[in-house]
N, C-alpha and C positions, 0 to 999 in steps of 0.2 A: 501654218497650214490648218491646224485644228481650229484656230480662231476664224479663219476664212470659212470653213465648213459650218461652224456654228452660226456665223452670220447668214450664210445662204439658207440654212435650215430655218432661221428666224424669219427670213424674207419670204420663203415659200411655204414651209410648214404644211398644215392641213387646210389650206385656204384656196381651193379651186375657184370659188366664186369671185374672190378678190383678184386673183390672177387673171381670170377671164375679163373682168371689168377693166383691169389695167391695160390689156392689149386693145380692147374696144375703145377705151378712152384715148389711147395713143393714135389709133386710126382716125378717130373723130376729130381731134385737134389738128392733125396734119391736113385733113380735108378742109377744115375751116380756114386754115392759113391760105390754102389754094382757092378759096371762095367757091368750093364745089358743093352743090346741093346734096351730094351723097353723104355728107357728114351726118345728116339727121338720122338715118336708120341705125348707124353705129352709136350715136349719142343716146338715142332713146333706150336701146338695150343696156348700154353702160349704166345710165342713171337708175334703171330698174334694179340692176344687180347691186349697185351701191346702196340703195335704200335698205336692202337686207344686211349688208355689211355694217352699215352705221347703226342699225337697230341693235345688232349684237354688241356693238361697242358703247351703247348708251349715249350716242351722239344724236339726240332726238331732233335737234334743230336741223341737222344734216339729213335726217330721214324725211322730214317735211320738205326740205329743199329739193330732194330728188323727185318727189311727187310733183312739185311745182315745175321742175325742169321738164318733166314729161309733157305737161300741158303747154309750156312755152315753146318747146321744141316742135310740137305739132303745129303751133301757130307760125313759128319761124319757117318751117318747111313750106307751108302754104304761101307765106309772104315772099320768100325767096323765089319760088317758082314763077311768080308774076313779075319779078324785077331783076332780070338777067340781061347781060349784053349779048351781042351776036355770037360770041363764042360759048355762051351758056354759063358764064361766071357771074356771080352776084355783083350788083352795082353798089359802090360805097358812098355813104353820105357822112356828114359831120353833125355834131351836137351843137345846139345853141347855148348861149350863156345862161339864160333862165332855166333851161332844162338841166344844165350841169349843176347849177345851184340847188335846184329842187332835189336832184339825185343825192347831193352831199347831205342835205338836211334829212332826207329820208333814211340814209345810211346811219347817221348819228343817232337820231331818235329811235329808229328801229332796233339798233343794237342795244341801246340802254333799256328800252322797255322790254324787249324780248329776252334779253339776258337776265334781267331782274325776275321776270316771270318764270323762266326755266330754273333759275336758282332757288326761287321760293317754293315752287309747287312740284318739282320733279327731282329725281336723283341724277340729273344731267351732269356730265363731266365738263368742267371749264365753260360754264354757261355763257359768259360774255365773249370769250374768245370764239366759241362756236357760233354765237349770234352774229358777231361781226362778219364771219365767213358767209353766213346765211344771207344777210342783207346786201352785202357787196356782190354776192353771186346773183341774187335776184336782179339787181340793177344791171350787172354785166350781161346777164342772159337776155334781158329785155332789149338792151342796146344792141346786142348781137343779132337778135331776131329782127330788129329794125335796120340792120346793116350799117350801124354807126361805127365809125373808125375808133372812137375812144373806148369802145368796149374792151379793147386789148389792154388799155392802161388800167382799167378796173380789174381785169383778170390777173394782171401782174401783182396787184395788191392782194387779191384773193389767194393766189398761189403761194406768196410769201407767208401769209398767215397760216395757210393750210399745212404747209410742210412741217412747221413747228408743232402744230396740234396733233397731226396724225402720227408723227414720230414719237411724240410724248405718249400717245395712246397705244403704241406698239403696232400700229398699222403700217409696217415698213414698206410693203409694195405700193400702198397708196401714197405714202410720203415720197417714194421714189418717182411715182407717176407725176405728182405735182411739181417735183423738181424739173422734170422734163417739160411739163406744162409751162413753167416759168420761163424757160429758155425759148420754147416755141411761141409763147405769147409775145415775147419781145420781137421775134422774127415776124409774127403775124402783124404786129403794129407797123413794122417797116414796110412789109409787102402791101398792106392795105393803104397805107399813106401814099405809097408810090402809085398805086392804082388810082387813088383819088386825084393826085397831082397830074396824072396823065389824062384826066378827063373821063375816066370810066365810071361815070356817075350820072344821076339825074337829080333834080331838085324835088324835095317832097312838096 
């Protein structure tokens, strides 16, 4: 019982901002799976709060990532509004081979260059690990804003990397959130693939 209480204290502690971001993030991804335009208000507030959390943890790549997320989510909100089916749900598309290859190259080079820079010029924790989350998240967020099915596969990779990093840094609520994200991202892929297969899409 004492160990359980210690764990709960470590999870919650004095972290109201992180806890708020946790629940906003959960609402955001559930709405994303449902292809609802209303995911964006939750997502924008969530990433704003996480910018503060990650700054305190010296995860500077993640701070920059949250700022990027705000910009891309605003773009995605506008993009989704114009590309919905009759029921108001966003229409799903697929990525091409060239675009997929370009994403892979960007992720590898971005991680190596950014990770080296963070390690050489800042006191960032786990710079390459953090950089890999940053660049894969950038790619996933852009694919998501463009309504591309494969965004969920990239998010699964991001979530797996993030769980380990945030747990290592003691950000237990965030690690727990990304565990849920991992499960929900898998569900999201199945749901979006089903929507695509059923013809709920348009060609770009």
